[in-house]
C-alpha positions as CSV (number, residue, x, y, z in Angstrom):
1,M,0.0,0.0,0.0
2,A,2.9,2.4,0.7
3,D,4.3,1.8,-2.8
4,L,1.0,2.8,-4.3
5,L,1.0,6.0,-2.1
6,L,4.5,6.8,-3.3
7,S,3.4,6.3,-6.9
8,Y,0.5,8.8,-6.4
9,I,2.8,11.3,-4.8
10,A,5.4,11.0,-7.5
11,L,2.7,11.5,-10.2
12,A,1.4,14.6,-8.2
13,M,4.9,16.0,-8.0
14,I,5.4,15.6,-11.8
15,L,2.0,17.3,-12.5
16,F,2.9,20.1,-10.1
17,S,6.3,20.6,-11.7
18,I,4.7,20.7,-15.2
19,G,2.3,23.3,-13.9
20,F,5.0,25.4,-12.3
21,L,7.1,25.3,-15.5
22,G,4.0,26.4,-17.4
23,I,3.7,29.4,-15.2
24,I,7.3,30.6,-15.4
25,S,7.9,29.9,-19.0
26,R,4.7,30.9,-20.9
27,K,3.5,34.3,-21.9
28,N,0.0,33.4,-22.8
29,I,-2.3,34.3,-19.9
30,F,-4.7,31.4,-20.7
31,I,-1.8,28.9,-20.5
32,V,-0.7,30.4,-17.2
33,Y,-4.3,29.9,-15.9
34,M,-4.3,26.2,-17.1
35,S,-1.0,25.7,-15.4
36,I,-2.4,27.0,-12.1
37,E,-5.3,24.6,-12.4
38,L,-2.9,21.7,-13.1
39,M,-1.1,22.6,-9.9
40,L,-4.3,22.6,-7.9
41,N,-5.3,19.2,-9.2
42,A,-1.8,17.8,-8.3
43,V,-2.5,19.0,-4.7
44,N,-5.9,17.4,-4.8
45,L,-4.4,14.1,-5.9
46,I,-2.1,14.1,-2.9
47,F,-5.0,14.8,-0.5
48,V,-7.0,12.0,-1.9
49,A,-4.1,9.6,-1.9
50,L,-3.3,10.4,1.7
51,G,-6.9,10.1,2.7
52,R,-7.1,6.7,1.1
53,Y,-3.8,5.6,2.7
54,N,-4.9,6.7,6.2
55,E,-8.5,5.5,5.7
56,S,-9.7,9.0,6.7
57,M,-12.2,11.3,5.1
58,E,-10.7,14.6,6.2
59,P,-8.2,15.0,3.3
60,Q,-10.9,14.0,0.8
61,V,-13.2,16.7,2.2
62,M,-10.3,19.2,1.9
63,A,-9.9,18.1,-1.8
64,M,-13.6,18.8,-2.3
65,I,-13.2,22.3,-0.8
66,I,-10.3,23.0,-3.1
67,I,-12.4,21.9,-6.1
68,A,-15.1,24.3,-5.1
69,I,-12.6,27.2,-4.6
70,A,-11.1,26.3,-8.0
71,A,-14.5,26.6,-9.7
72,A,-15.1,30.0,-8.2
73,E,-11.5,31.0,-9.2
74,A,-12.2,29.8,-12.7
75,A,-15.2,32.0,-13.1
76,V,-13.3,35.1,-11.9
77,F,-10.1,34.3,-13.9
78,L,-11.9,33.6,-17.2
79,S,-14.0,36.8,-16.9
80,L,-10.7,38.7,-16.3
81,I,-9.2,37.1,-19.4
82,V,-12.2,38.2,-21.5
83,V,-12.0,41.8,-20.2
84,L,-8.3,42.0,-20.8
85,Y,-8.6,40.5,-24.3
86,R,-11.3,43.0,-25.2
87,N,-9.0,45.9,-24.1
88,K,-5.7,44.8,-25.5
89,K,-6.7,42.3,-28.3
90,S,-4.0,39.9,-27.1
91,L,-3.4,37.3,-24.4
92,N,0.3,38.0,-24.0
93,S,1.0,38.7,-20.4
94,D,3.8,41.1,-21.1
95,I,1.5,43.8,-22.5
96,F,-0.8,44.0,-19.5
97,N,-0.1,47.1,-17.6
98,V,-3.7,47.9,-16.8
99,L,-3.2,47.5,-13.1
100,K,-0.1,49.8,-12.8
101,Q,-0.6,53.0,-11.0
102,K,0.4,56.2,-12.6
103,D,3.0,58.3,-10.9
104,T,1.2,61.6,-10.2
105,A,4.3,63.4,-8.9
106,N,6.2,63.1,-12.3
107,G,3.2,63.6,-14.5
């Protein structure tokens, strides 16, 4: 049973690493979002595997809460992507300076 747990943890670590590499290497904001979702699912996989190994429901309940939070985050993030695309006509993350404050002292 411990070998199976280690297999699940190794798979989750690989998925998390792929998601992290997607965040730091890609410029497309949609790909960055999908990488964040991949990382959340890797964490969920660890929670479920640990719950199964310990024969406990607490980690699985935590995984369900993370799924609910991810659904709410998906709605907000996708609406943000639509608004930013309408303003800039691109999904390249380098051109988004909408949230920068203007320096009022220097004009």
